[in-house]
VEXROSE-44605 format. One record per residue (C-alpha): residue number from 1; residue in one letter; z, x, y. Coordinates in pm, whole numbers, m for minus. Each point is the difference from the previous one (the first is absolute). Example, Ala and Ser with C-alpha at 12.3 -4.5 7.8 and 13.67 -1.06 7.14 Angstrom:
{atom 1, 'a', {780, 1230, m450}}
{atom 2, 's', {m66, 137, 344}}
% end
This chain:
{atom 1, 'x', {1553, 249, m1065}}
{atom 2, 'x', {m357, 56, 118}}
{atom 3, 'x', {m125, 302, 190}}
{atom 4, 'x', {m328, m8, 188}}
{atom 5, 'x', {m221, 289, 109}}
{atom 6, 'x', {m302, m54, 225}}
{atom 7, 'x', {m295, 233, 36}}
{atom 8, 'x', {m355, 2, 129}}
{atom 9, 'x', {54, m13, 373}}
{atom 10, 'x', {m184, 223, 240}}
{atom 11, 'x', {m232, 24, 298}}
{atom 12, 'x', {m325, m197, m3}}
{atom 13, 'x', {m260, m99, 257}}
{atom 14, 'x', {m45, m360, 105}}
{atom 15, 'x', {m210, m185, m254}}
{atom 16, 'x', {119, 222, m282}}
{atom 17, 'x', {203, m75, m312}}
{atom 18, 'x', {318, 113, m168}}
{atom 19, 'x', {176, m98, m320}}
{atom 20, 'x', {377, 3, m9}}
{atom 21, 'x', {198, 16, m323}}
{atom 22, 'x', {355, m109, m70}}
{atom 23, 'x', {148, 129, m323}}
{atom 24, 'x', {313, m173, m122}}
{atom 25, 'x', {260, 133, m239}}
{atom 26, 'x', {248, m208, m190}}
{atom 27, 'x', {m51, m249, m279}}
{atom 28, 'x', {m5, m303, 231}}
{atom 29, 'x', {m283, 110, 229}}
{atom 30, 'x', {m264, m189, m195}}
{atom 31, 'x', {196, m323, 51}}
{atom 32, 'x', {26, 45, 378}}
{atom 33, 'x', {m221, m141, 270}}
{atom 34, 'x', {m117, 292, 213}}
{atom 35, 'x', {m98, 1, 365}}
{atom 36, 'x', {m132, 236, 261}}
{atom 37, 'x', {151, m2, 347}}
{atom 38, 'x', {m91, 218, 293}}
{atom 39, 'x', {169, 119, 315}}
{atom 40, 'x', {m180, 140, 302}}
{atom 41, 'x', {180, 207, 265}}
{atom 42, 'x', {207, m223, 226}}
{atom 43, 'x', {m71, m311, m208}}
{atom 44, 'x', {190, m197, m259}}
{atom 45, 'x', {m78, 33, m367}}
{atom 46, 'x', {m262, m256, m100}}
{atom 47, 'x', {m118, m152, m325}}
{atom 48, 'x', {m344, 107, m122}}
{atom 49, 'x', {m49, m136, m351}}
{atom 50, 'x', {180, m80, m325}}
{atom 51, 'x', {m79, m48, m367}}
{atom 52, 'x', {191, m189, m268}}
{atom 53, 'x', {140, 172, m308}}
{atom 54, 'x', {m301, m98, m211}}
{atom 55, 'x', {m259, 72, 265}}
{atom 56, 'x', {m122, m358, m17}}
{atom 57, 'x', {107, m88, 354}}
{atom 58, 'x', {m39, 184, 326}}
{atom 59, 'x', {66, m69, 367}}
{atom 60, 'x', {m141, 177, 307}}
{atom 61, 'x', {82, 12, 366}}
{atom 62, 'x', {m283, m148, 208}}
{atom 63, 'x', {m55, 336, 169}}
{atom 64, 'x', {m109, 167, m326}}
{atom 65, 'x', {m171, m283, m191}}
{atom 66, 'x', {m344, 102, m117}}
{atom 67, 'x', {69, 369, 64}}
{atom 68, 'x', {300, 84, m220}}
{atom 69, 'x', {43, m66, m371}}
{atom 70, 'x', {321, 28, m198}}
{atom 71, 'x', {m1, 50, m376}}
{atom 72, 'x', {229, 126, m271}}
{atom 73, 'x', {m5, 171, m336}}
{atom 74, 'x', {325, m77, m178}}
{atom 75, 'x', {m82, 238, m282}}
{atom 76, 'x', {4, 279, 259}}
{atom 77, 'x', {285, m152, 207}}
{atom 78, 'x', {m226, 27, 303}}
{atom 79, 'x', {m101, m230, 284}}
{atom 80, 'x', {m302, 86, 211}}
{atom 81, 'x', {m107, m89, 351}}
{atom 82, 'x', {m369, 48, 64}}
{atom 83, 'x', {m61, 6, 374}}
{atom 84, 'x', {m355, m30, 129}}
{atom 85, 'x', {m146, m30, 350}}
{atom 86, 'x', {309, 165, 143}}
{atom 87, 'x', {64, m33, 371}}
{atom 88, 'x', {230, 190, 238}}
{atom 89, 'x', {234, m303, 0}}
{atom 90, 'x', {61, 69, m371}}
{atom 91, 'x', {174, 325, 90}}
{atom 92, 'x', {356, m19, m132}}
{atom 93, 'x', {240, 117, m264}}
{atom 94, 'x', {m69, m208, m308}}
{atom 95, 'x', {290, m94, m226}}
{atom 96, 'x', {m2, m132, m352}}
{atom 97, 'x', {274, m250, m88}}
{atom 98, 'x', {100, m177, m321}}
{atom 99, 'x', {167, m335, m47}}
{atom 100, 'x', {181, m106, m315}}
{atom 101, 'x', {m119, m355, 75}}
{atom 102, 'x', {m329, 88, m159}}
{atom 103, 'x', {m211, m280, 145}}
{atom 104, 'x', {m165, m79, 331}}
{atom 105, 'x', {201, m243, 211}}
{atom 106, 'x', {24, m96, 366}}
{atom 107, 'x', {262, 274, 33}}
{atom 108, 'x', {m245, 265, m122}}
{atom 109, 'x', {m85, 107, 356}}
{atom 110, 'x', {364, 74, 84}}
{atom 111, 'x', {131, 353, m40}}
{atom 112, 'x', {339, m144, m96}}
{atom 113, 'x', {m160, m133, m318}}
{atom 114, 'x', {m40, 349, m142}}
{atom 115, 'x', {260, 193, m194}}
{atom 116, 'x', {m163, 341, m22}}
{atom 117, 'x', {m198, 208, 248}}
{atom 118, 'x', {m201, 319, m7}}
{atom 119, 'x', {18, 277, 258}}
{atom 120, 'x', {m333, m87, 161}}
{atom 121, 'x', {m335, 171, 45}}
{atom 122, 'x', {m172, 61, 333}}
{atom 123, 'x', {m342, m149, 67}}
{atom 124, 'x', {m175, 109, 317}}
{atom 125, 'x', {m335, m145, 106}}
{atom 126, 'x', {m184, 179, 277}}
{atom 127, 'x', {m248, m172, 229}}
% end
């Protein structure tokens, strides 16, 4: 069993930055692929980015490429999402999710691929 706790959300002006953290508990977290999804009011949950268990492979949604960076520290059981050049369209609840699959595949962008979810952290970008 893996439990995930996100933190780092908040209110930021357009063009600003935030760093989200996802701390995982459970002995299998370091072997999981981890992703960030987000859900804006009235919209479906969407894939943002993912990282393989080793950190060697990552995948980004086109909307965040070049602005967001995912990384992980398995010694600290933590995955980070560095978000730069934030825009109002980035406003959403951001969720951390872990997949026992461990690697990046074509299914990585699907929420159904993930076995464990955090409670979410709110990110609000003002214009």
